[in-house]
C-alpha positions in Angstrom: -28.3 -87.9 11.5 -30.7 -86.3 9.1 -30.7 -89.5 6.9 -31.5 -91.6 9.9 -34.4 -89.4 10.9 -35.8 -89.4 7.3 -35.3 -93.2 7.1 -37.1 -93.7 10.4 -40.0 -91.5 9.2 -40.3 -93.3 5.9 -40.2 -96.7 7.7 -42.9 -95.6 10.2 -45.0 -94.3 7.3 -44.7 -97.6 5.4 -45.6 -99.7 8.4 -48.5 -97.5 9.2 -49.8 -97.9 5.6 -49.4 -101.7 5.8 -51.4 -102.0 9.1 -54.0 -99.5 8.0 -54.7 -101.5 4.9 -56.4 -104.2 7.0 -60.1 -103.6 7.5 -61.7 -103.9 10.9 -63.4 -107.1 9.7 -60.1 -108.6 8.7 -58.6 -107.7 12.1 -61.5 -109.4 13.8 -61.2 -112.5 11.7 -57.4 -112.6 12.5 -58.2 -112.4 16.3 -60.8 -115.2 16.0 -58.3 -117.3 14.0 -55.5 -116.9 16.5 -57.8 -117.6 19.5 -59.4 -120.5 17.6 -55.9 -122.0 17.0 -55.3 -122.0 20.7 -58.6 -123.7 21.4 -58.0 -126.2 18.5 -54.7 -127.2 20.1 -56.4 -127.7 23.5 -59.6 -129.5 22.4 -59.2 -130.8 18.8 -55.7 -131.5 17.9 -55.4 -134.7 19.8 -57.8 -136.4 17.4 -57.7 -134.3 14.3 -54.0 -133.7 14.2 -51.7 -130.7 14.1 -52.3 -130.3 10.4 -55.9 -131.4 10.4 -54.9 -134.8 9.0 -57.2 -136.8 11.3 -56.4 -140.0 13.2 -56.5 -142.9 10.8 -60.0 -144.5 10.8 -60.9 -143.0 14.2 -61.1 -139.3 13.6 -61.7 -137.6 10.2 -59.3 -135.1 8.7 -60.4 -131.4 8.5 -59.0 -131.0 5.0 -62.2 -131.6 3.0 -63.2 -128.0 2.1 -66.4 -129.2 0.4 -67.6 -131.0 3.5 -66.8 -128.1 5.8 -68.5 -125.6 3.4 -71.6 -127.7 3.0 -71.8 -128.4 6.8 -70.6 -125.1 8.2 -73.9 -124.4 9.9 -73.6 -127.8 11.7 -70.0 -127.3 13.0 -71.0 -125.4 16.1 -73.5 -128.1 17.0 -70.8 -130.8 16.5 -68.4 -128.9 18.8 -71.0 -128.2 21.5 -72.9 -131.4 21.4 -70.5 -134.0 19.9 -71.4 -136.1 16.9 -72.6 -139.7 16.5 -73.7 -139.7 12.9 -71.5 -141.4 10.3 -69.8 -139.0 7.8 -67.8 -139.6 4.7 -64.6 -137.5 4.2 -62.4 -138.0 1.1 -64.3 -141.2 0.3 -63.7 -142.8 3.8 -66.5 -143.4 6.2 -66.1 -142.4 9.8 -68.5 -143.8 12.4 -66.7 -143.0 15.6 -68.3 -140.7 18.2 -66.9 -137.2 18.6 -67.1 -136.0 22.3 -69.1 -132.9 23.2 -67.6 -129.8 24.6 -70.4 -128.4 26.6 -68.1 -126.1 28.5 -67.2 -124.1 25.4 -68.9 -120.7 25.1 -70.4 -119.6 21.8 -67.5 -117.2 21.2 -65.0 -120.1 21.7 -66.9 -122.2 19.2 -67.0 -119.4 16.7 -63.2 -119.0 17.0 -62.6 -122.7 16.5 -64.8 -122.7 13.4 -62.9 -119.7 12.0 -59.6 -121.5 12.6 -60.7 -124.9 11.1 -62.4 -123.3 8.1 -59.4 -121.2 7.3 -56.6 -123.7 7.9 -55.5 -127.0 6.4 -56.1 -125.7 2.9 -59.5 -124.2 3.7 -60.2 -120.5 3.1 -63.8 -119.8 4.1 -63.7 -116.4 5.8 -65.4 -115.2 8.9 -67.9 -117.1 11.1 -69.4 -114.7 13.6 -70.6 -115.0 17.2 -74.1 -114.2 15.9 -73.9 -117.0 13.3 -72.7 -119.4 16.0 -75.5 -118.5 18.3 -78.1 -118.9 15.6 -76.6 -122.3 14.5 -76.6 -123.5 18.1 -80.3 -122.7 18.5 -81.0 -124.9 15.5 -79.0 -128.0 16.7 -80.9 -131.2 16.3 
């Protein structure tokens, strides 16, 4: 009985140490990521694919880390207002129109951006609600 009690205490201590190793910022990013995944499935996956692979010549893949990094401040605008400009991803030109998602709140957009920019081979960290709000103010 004593060994079981000691084993339980040791296990609890180890688990506590693992969970306490995450910073508040990492926990927040994980929450955004998880919620963003759910929104991605609902709004984006139909065209961009379950693995961000895109839809042939119709919808670009979300696997071009360089494009996403260089255009991160535009992603909120693309989600909120849609997109009509041609873009080139992995050397292929995409000219199709992306629909707008006017009903998405800024927090929803931030969470989708966190998911997209940290999935499909991308590792770009947090994108906050404040960044999203600022980027949305600057939409052209």
